[in-house]
N, C-alpha and C positions, 0 to 999 in steps of 0.2 A: 504494500500500500504506500503510495506516495502522497502524503499530505504535508504540505508545508505550513508551519505555524507562523504565518504572517498575518497578524491580527487585523490590520486595516484593509487587507485585500482579499480576505476569505469570504466566500459566499456561504449560505446556509448549508448547502450540501457538504462543503469542505469542513465546516464546523461539526456537522453530524458525524462525518468520518473520524474526525479527531476525537469526538466524544466516545464513539464506539471503540476506538483504539485504546483510550484511557480506561474505559470500563470493562474491557474484555477480561474474563477470568475472575471478576470480582463477585460474580453471582448476583449482581444488582443491575444487570443490563436489561432495561425495559424501555419501551417507547417513552414513558413518562420521564425516566431518568435522562434519556438523551435529549428530550425536548427541554427539560429543565437546564441541562448543561448548555444547550444552544442559547436559550433565553438569557442565562447568566453571562455567558461569553459576550453576547451582543450588548447587554447592558453595560458591562465593563468597558467595552470598546467605545460605546456611545458616550460614556462618561469622560472620555478623553477628547471628544470632538470639539468641545469649547475650552479655550485656554483657561478660563476662570474656574472651570470644574476641577482642575488639578491642583488648585491652591492648597486645599487641606492635605493632599498627599505630599506636596513639596514641603509644607510646614512640618509634617511628621519626619520626613527625610532630613530636614535641617536640624530638627531637635536631636535625632540620632547621631548625626555627625558632630554636633556640639558636645555630645556626651562622650565622645571617643577618648579625649585626653583625660577627663575625670575618671572614666571607667578603668583606663590603664593605670592611673595613679592609685585608685582604690584597690585594684588587684595587687599592686606592689605593696601597698600598706597592709592589706589583710594577710599577705603571705609573710609579713614581717621581714621583708628583705631590705636591708640597708644598702640599697644600690640605686644608681641612677637609671635612666632610661637606656635600653639597648638600641642598636641600629634599627631593628625591625619596628620597635615601638615609636621611635622618632619618625620613621617613614610613615607609619600609620597616622600619626598626628599631623604631619606635614600634608599628607593627602587629604585628610579630613578638613584641614583649614582651606585648602584649595576648593574643595567641594562646597564648603560653607560660603565662600566668596561667590562662587558661581550660582548657588541656589539663592543667595540674597539678591543678586542681580536679576535673576529670572523672576523671582517673586515680585521684585520692585517693578519690573517691566509689565508683568501680567496685572498687577494691582493698578498701575496707571491706566492700562487698557480698559479695565473694568469701570473706571471712573468717567471715561469719556462718553 
């Protein structure tokens, strides 16, 4: 079966095939389950059709990235390690800071678009 999981370009038949592939062998494969999967899939994709609709998702992602440094430092503290940050942890924090900056810019742009 060749079903490409390309959300914005899939039609109902392709989504149905994807649902059937995901539910195969679960003993829960029924027309109702597949119809529910298709409806949920379409609803999720429709939720991303308007830029303002993704603001709550972006805010959640922003919060998670803001917590990266605190989580790393809390892990070090709870392990009672008297050490600094290692290279991997420093890289995670650096990447999180880049993502935070990008998300803040995107949220700002989308918020301005909502006010117009």
